[in-house]
KEMI-512289 format. One record per atom (N, C-alpha, C): x, y, z; atom name. Coordinates in steps of 0.05 Angstrom, whole numbers, always signed. Example, Ala and Ser with C-alpha at 12.3 -4.5 7.8 and 13.67 -1.06 7.14 Angstrom:
// KEMI-512289
@x:+264&y:-114&z:+156&site:N
@x:+246&y:-90&z:+156&site:CA
@x:+264&y:-66&z:+156&site:C
@x:+257&y:-45&z:+142&site:N
@x:+273&y:-21&z:+143&site:CA
@x:+258&y:+1&z:+157&site:C
***
This chain:
// KEMI-512289
@x:+1534&y:+942&z:+83&site:N
@x:+1509&y:+933&z:+71&site:CA
@x:+1514&y:+928&z:+41&site:C
@x:+1501&y:+907&z:+32&site:N
@x:+1505&y:+900&z:+4&site:CA
@x:+1490&y:+919&z:-14&site:C
@x:+1500&y:+923&z:-39&site:N
@x:+1487&y:+943&z:-57&site:CA
@x:+1458&y:+937&z:-63&site:C
@x:+1450&y:+912&z:-64&site:N
@x:+1422&y:+905&z:-69&site:CA
@x:+1404&y:+915&z:-47&site:C
@x:+1412&y:+911&z:-22&site:N
@x:+1396&y:+920&z:+1&site:CA
@x:+1395&y:+951&z:+1&site:C
@x:+1418&y:+964&z:-4&site:N
@x:+1419&y:+993&z:-5&site:CA
@x:+1400&y:+1003&z:-26&site:C
@x:+1399&y:+991&z:-50&site:N
@x:+1381&y:+1000&z:-71&site:CA
@x:+1352&y:+995&z:-63&site:C
@x:+1346&y:+973&z:-51&site:N
@x:+1319&y:+967&z:-42&site:CA
@x:+1309&y:+989&z:-22&site:C
@x:+1327&y:+996&z:-3&site:N
@x:+1320&y:+1017&z:+16&site:CA
@x:+1316&y:+1044&z:+3&site:C
@x:+1334&y:+1051&z:-15&site:N
@x:+1332&y:+1076&z:-30&site:CA
@x:+1305&y:+1078&z:-45&site:C
@x:+1297&y:+1056&z:-57&site:N
@x:+1272&y:+1055&z:-71&site:CA
@x:+1248&y:+1057&z:-52&site:C
@x:+1250&y:+1044&z:-29&site:N
@x:+1229&y:+1045&z:-9&site:CA
@x:+1225&y:+1073&z:+2&site:C
@x:+1246&y:+1087&z:+9&site:N
@x:+1243&y:+1113&z:+22&site:CA
@x:+1231&y:+1134&z:+3&site:C
@x:+1232&y:+1129&z:-23&site:N
@x:+1220&y:+1148&z:-42&site:CA
@x:+1193&y:+1137&z:-52&site:C
@x:+1184&y:+1114&z:-42&site:N
@x:+1160&y:+1102&z:-53&site:CA
@x:+1134&y:+1115&z:-43&site:C
@x:+1136&y:+1130&z:-21&site:N
@x:+1113&y:+1143&z:-9&site:CA
@x:+1122&y:+1169&z:+3&site:C
@x:+1105&y:+1190&z:+3&site:N
@x:+1113&y:+1215&z:+15&site:CA
@x:+1121&y:+1213&z:+44&site:C
@x:+1107&y:+1196&z:+59&site:N
@x:+1114&y:+1191&z:+87&site:CA
@x:+1116&y:+1160&z:+90&site:C
@x:+1139&y:+1151&z:+98&site:N
@x:+1143&y:+1122&z:+102&site:CA
@x:+1156&y:+1118&z:+129&site:C
@x:+1145&y:+1098&z:+143&site:N
@x:+1155&y:+1091&z:+170&site:CA
@x:+1166&y:+1062&z:+169&site:C
@x:+1191&y:+1059&z:+175&site:N
@x:+1203&y:+1033&z:+179&site:CA
@x:+1198&y:+1027&z:+208&site:C
@x:+1182&y:+1005&z:+213&site:N
@x:+1174&y:+1000&z:+240&site:CA
@x:+1171&y:+970&z:+245&site:C
@x:+1167&y:+963&z:+270&site:N
@x:+1162&y:+935&z:+278&site:CA
@x:+1131&y:+932&z:+277&site:C
@x:+1122&y:+916&z:+258&site:N
@x:+1094&y:+912&z:+254&site:CA
@x:+1084&y:+930&z:+232&site:C
@x:+1058&y:+935&z:+232&site:N
@x:+1045&y:+952&z:+211&site:CA
@x:+1029&y:+974&z:+225&site:C
@x:+1019&y:+993&z:+210&site:N
@x:+1004&y:+1014&z:+222&site:CA
@x:+978&y:+1004&z:+234&site:C
@x:+968&y:+982&z:+225&site:N
@x:+944&y:+970&z:+236&site:CA
@x:+950&y:+953&z:+261&site:C
@x:+975&y:+943&z:+262&site:N
@x:+983&y:+926&z:+284&site:CA
@x:+1013&y:+930&z:+292&site:C
@x:+1019&y:+953&z:+305&site:N
@x:+1046&y:+958&z:+313&site:CA
@x:+1055&y:+936&z:+333&site:C
@x:+1081&y:+928&z:+331&site:N
@x:+1091&y:+907&z:+347&site:CA
@x:+1110&y:+917&z:+370&site:C
@x:+1112&y:+943&z:+373&site:N
@x:+1127&y:+954&z:+396&site:CA
@x:+1116&y:+981&z:+403&site:C
@x:+1120&y:+989&z:+427&site:N
@x:+1110&y:+1015&z:+437&site:CA
@x:+1120&y:+1039&z:+421&site:C
@x:+1146&y:+1038&z:+414&site:N
@x:+1157&y:+1061&z:+400&site:CA
@x:+1144&y:+1064&z:+372&site:C
@x:+1141&y:+1041&z:+358&site:N
@x:+1127&y:+1042&z:+332&site:CA
@x:+1099&y:+1052&z:+336&site:C
@x:+1085&y:+1043&z:+356&site:N
@x:+1058&y:+1052&z:+362&site:CA
@x:+1057&y:+1082&z:+367&site:C
@x:+1076&y:+1093&z:+381&site:N
@x:+1077&y:+1122&z:+386&site:CA
@x:+1077&y:+1137&z:+359&site:C
@x:+1094&y:+1128&z:+341&site:N
@x:+1096&y:+1142&z:+315&site:CA
@x:+1070&y:+1140&z:+300&site:C
@x:+1058&y:+1116&z:+299&site:N
@x:+1032&y:+1112&z:+285&site:CA
@x:+1011&y:+1131&z:+297&site:C
@x:+1010&y:+1132&z:+324&site:N
@x:+989&y:+1149&z:+337&site:CA
@x:+994&y:+1179&z:+331&site:C
@x:+1019&y:+1187&z:+330&site:N
@x:+1025&y:+1215&z:+324&site:CA
@x:+1016&y:+1222&z:+296&site:C
@x:+1023&y:+1205&z:+277&site:N
@x:+1016&y:+1211&z:+249&site:CA
@x:+986&y:+1210&z:+245&site:C
@x:+972&y:+1191&z:+258&site:N
@x:+943&y:+1191&z:+257&site:CA
@x:+931&y:+1216&z:+269&site:C
@x:+942&y:+1225&z:+291&site:N
@x:+932&y:+1249&z:+305&site:CA
@x:+935&y:+1274&z:+287&site:C
@x:+955&y:+1274&z:+270&site:N
@x:+960&y:+1296&z:+251&site:CA
@x:+944&y:+1293&z:+225&site:C
@x:+931&y:+1270&z:+222&site:N
@x:+915&y:+1265&z:+198&site:CA
@x:+932&y:+1261&z:+173&site:C
@x:+957&y:+1251&z:+177&site:N
@x:+976&y:+1247&z:+155&site:CA
@x:+972&y:+1219&z:+144&site:C
@x:+971&y:+1218&z:+117&site:N
@x:+971&y:+1193&z:+104&site:CA
@x:+1000&y:+1182&z:+102&site:C
@x:+1004&y:+1157&z:+109&site:N
@x:+1031&y:+1146&z:+109&site:CA
@x:+1030&y:+1116&z:+104&site:C
@x:+1053&y:+1106&z:+95&site:N
@x:+1057&y:+1078&z:+91&site:CA
@x:+1077&y:+1068&z:+111&site:C
@x:+1077&y:+1041&z:+115&site:N
@x:+1096&y:+1029&z:+133&site:CA
@x:+1110&y:+1006&z:+120&site:C
@x:+1134&y:+1000&z:+130&site:N
@x:+1148&y:+976&z:+123&site:CA
@x:+1155&y:+961&z:+148&site:C
@x:+1146&y:+936&z:+150&site:N
@x:+1151&y:+920&z:+174&site:CA
@x:+1179&y:+907&z:+173&site:C
@x:+1197&y:+918&z:+189&site:N
@x:+1224&y:+908&z:+189&site:CA
@x:+1226&y:+880&z:+200&site:C
@x:+1206&y:+871&z:+215&site:N
@x:+1207&y:+844&z:+225&site:CA
@x:+1204&y:+823&z:+203&site:C
@x:+1193&y:+832&z:+180&site:N
@x:+1189&y:+814&z:+158&site:CA
@x:+1214&y:+811&z:+140&site:C
@x:+1235&y:+828&z:+145&site:N
@x:+1258&y:+828&z:+127&site:CA
@x:+1283&y:+835&z:+143&site:C
@x:+1299&y:+815&z:+152&site:N
@x:+1322&y:+821&z:+169&site:CA
@x:+1343&y:+838&z:+154&site:C
@x:+1346&y:+836&z:+128&site:N
@x:+1365&y:+852&z:+113&site:CA
@x:+1358&y:+882&z:+114&site:C
@x:+1332&y:+887&z:+111&site:N
@x:+1323&y:+915&z:+112&site:CA
@x:+1325&y:+925&z:+141&site:C
@x:+1318&y:+908&z:+160&site:N
@x:+1318&y:+915&z:+188&site:CA
@x:+1346&y:+925&z:+196&site:C
@x:+1367&y:+911&z:+188&site:N
@x:+1394&y:+919&z:+194&site:CA
@x:+1403&y:+942&z:+176&site:C
@x:+1397&y:+939&z:+150&site:N
@x:+1406&y:+958&z:+130&site:CA
@x:+1396&y:+986&z:+135&site:C
@x:+1371&y:+989&z:+144&site:N
@x:+1360&y:+1016&z:+148&site:CA
@x:+1375&y:+1031&z:+169&site:C
@x:+1386&y:+1017&z:+189&site:N
@x:+1402&y:+1030&z:+210&site:CA
@x:+1428&y:+1041&z:+198&site:C
@x:+1440&y:+1027&z:+180&site:N
@x:+1464&y:+1037&z:+166&site:CA
@x:+1457&y:+1059&z:+147&site:C
@x:+1435&y:+1056&z:+132&site:N
@x:+1426&y:+1075&z:+112&site:CA
@x:+1423&y:+1103&z:+124&site:C
@x:+1410&y:+1104&z:+147&site:N
@x:+1403&y:+1129&z:+160&site:CA
@x:+1425&y:+1138&z:+181&site:C
@x:+1443&y:+1119&z:+187&site:N
@x:+1462&y:+1123&z:+209&site:CA
@x:+1447&y:+1129&z:+235&site:C
@x:+1425&y:+1114&z:+239&site:N
@x:+1409&y:+1117&z:+263&site:CA
@x:+1404&y:+1089&z:+274&site:C
@x:+1410&y:+1084&z:+300&site:N
@x:+1411&y:+1057&z:+310&site:CA
@x:+1385&y:+1044&z:+317&site:C
@x:+1363&y:+1058&z:+317&site:N
@x:+1338&y:+1047&z:+327&site:CA
@x:+1315&y:+1048&z:+306&site:C
@x:+1295&y:+1031&z:+312&site:N
@x:+1271&y:+1030&z:+296&site:CA
@x:+1249&y:+1039&z:+316&site:C
@x:+1229&y:+1054&z:+308&site:N
@x:+1222&y:+1062&z:+280&site:CA
@x:+1239&y:+1085&z:+269&site:C
@x:+1237&y:+1087&z:+243&site:N
@x:+1249&y:+1109&z:+229&site:CA
@x:+1229&y:+1121&z:+210&site:C
@x:+1227&y:+1147&z:+210&site:N
@x:+1207&y:+1161&z:+193&site:CA
@x:+1221&y:+1177&z:+171&site:C
@x:+1212&y:+1173&z:+147&site:N
@x:+1222&y:+1187&z:+123&site:CA
@x:+1200&y:+1204&z:+111&site:C
@x:+1206&y:+1229&z:+105&site:N
@x:+1187&y:+1247&z:+92&site:CA
@x:+1200&y:+1256&z:+66&site:C
@x:+1186&y:+1250&z:+44&site:N
@x:+1197&y:+1257&z:+17&site:CA
@x:+1226&y:+1248&z:+14&site:C
@x:+1231&y:+1223&z:+23&site:N
@x:+1257&y:+1211&z:+20&site:CA
@x:+1278&y:+1220&z:+40&site:C
@x:+1271&y:+1238&z:+58&site:N
@x:+1291&y:+1248&z:+77&site:CA
@x:+1285&y:+1237&z:+105&site:C
@x:+1306&y:+1227&z:+118&site:N
@x:+1303&y:+1216&z:+145&site:CA
@x:+1296&y:+1239&z:+164&site:C
@x:+1274&y:+1235&z:+179&site:N
@x:+1264&y:+1255&z:+198&site:CA
@x:+1273&y:+1248&z:+226&site:C
@x:+1269&y:+1223&z:+234&site:N
@x:+1277&y:+1215&z:+261&site:CA
@x:+1262&y:+1190&z:+270&site:C
@x:+1265&y:+1184&z:+295&site:N
@x:+1252&y:+1161&z:+307&site:CA
@x:+1230&y:+1170&z:+326&site:C
@x:+1222&y:+1153&z:+344&site:N
@x:+1200&y:+1158&z:+362&site:CA
@x:+1204&y:+1182&z:+379&site:C
@x:+1227&y:+1184&z:+393&site:N
@x:+1232&y:+1206&z:+411&site:CA
@x:+1232&y:+1233&z:+397&site:C
@x:+1245&y:+1234&z:+374&site:N
@x:+1246&y:+1259&z:+358&site:CA
@x:+1218&y:+1267&z:+349&site:C
@x:+1202&y:+1247&z:+340&site:N
@x:+1175&y:+1254&z:+331&site:CA
@x:+1158&y:+1264&z:+354&site:C
@x:+1161&y:+1252&z:+377&site:N
@x:+1146&y:+1261&z:+401&site:CA
@x:+1153&y:+1290&z:+407&site:C
@x:+1179&y:+1296&z:+407&site:N
@x:+1188&y:+1324&z:+413&site:CA
@x:+1177&y:+1343&z:+392&site:C
@x:+1180&y:+1336&z:+366&site:N
@x:+1170&y:+1353&z:+345&site:CA
@x:+1140&y:+1357&z:+346&site:C
@x:+1126&y:+1335&z:+353&site:N
@x:+1097&y:+1337&z:+355&site:CA
@x:+1089&y:+1356&z:+377&site:C
@x:+1101&y:+1353&z:+400&site:N
@x:+1094&y:+1369&z:+423&site:CA
@x:+1101&y:+1399&z:+419&site:C
@x:+1121&y:+1405&z:+403&site:N
@x:+1128&y:+1433&z:+398&site:CA
@x:+1113&y:+1445&z:+375&site:C
@x:+1099&y:+1428&z:+359&site:N
@x:+1084&y:+1438&z:+336&site:CA
@x:+1101&y:+1437&z:+310&site:C
@x:+1127&y:+1432&z:+314&site:N
@x:+1145&y:+1432&z:+291&site:CA
@x:+1138&y:+1410&z:+271&site:C
@x:+1129&y:+1387&z:+281&site:N
@x:+1123&y:+1364&z:+263&site:CA
@x:+1101&y:+1371&z:+244&site:C
@x:+1079&y:+1382&z:+254&site:N
@x:+1056&y:+1390&z:+237&site:CA
@x:+1066&y:+1409&z:+215&site:C
@x:+1081&y:+1429&z:+223&site:N
@x:+1091&y:+1449&z:+204&site:CA
@x:+1109&y:+1436&z:+183&site:C
@x:+1127&y:+1420&z:+191&site:N
@x:+1146&y:+1407&z:+173&site:CA
@x:+1131&y:+1389&z:+153&site:C
@x:+1111&y:+1374&z:+163&site:N
@x:+1096&y:+1356&z:+145&site:CA
@x:+1079&y:+1372&z:+126&site:C
@x:+1066&y:+1393&z:+136&site:N
@x:+1050&y:+1410&z:+118&site:CA
@x:+1066&y:+1421&z:+95&site:C
@x:+1090&y:+1432&z:+101&site:N
@x:+1107&y:+1443&z:+81&site:CA
@x:+1117&y:+1422&z:+61&site:C
@x:+1126&y:+1399&z:+72&site:N
@x:+1136&y:+1378&z:+55&site:CA
@x:+1115&y:+1366&z:+37&site:C
@x:+1091&y:+1362&z:+48&site:N
@x:+1070&y:+1349&z:+32&site:CA
@x:+1056&y:+1368&z:+13&site:C
@x:+1059&y:+1394&z:+17&site:N
@x:+1047&y:+1413&z:-1&site:CA
@x:+1062&y:+1416&z:-27&site:C
@x:+1088&y:+1410&z:-25&site:N
@x:+1105&y:+1414&z:-49&site:CA
@x:+1106&y:+1389&z:-67&site:C
***
């Protein structure tokens, strides 16, 4: 990944306490996995921002390298990679996600 793309991603992941790199937007997800993440975060009442990777091919590919995670969506909390759709579903079902977000967003 070129340094410019890496810097753009680094800036993005710290631009919001909770940021989701996804296909589409939180108002109009463009894939089921992205929609799952949006619905989970809405169910938890968490404020979050999104970045539509379909609008930027460099970010779409670069975020996979940045996180060393091959799929979209990707969720970042306070600049730290949390996981994708499957991980968020597991964490939500176990209650771990609510706890992790409460702790992260309280500090």
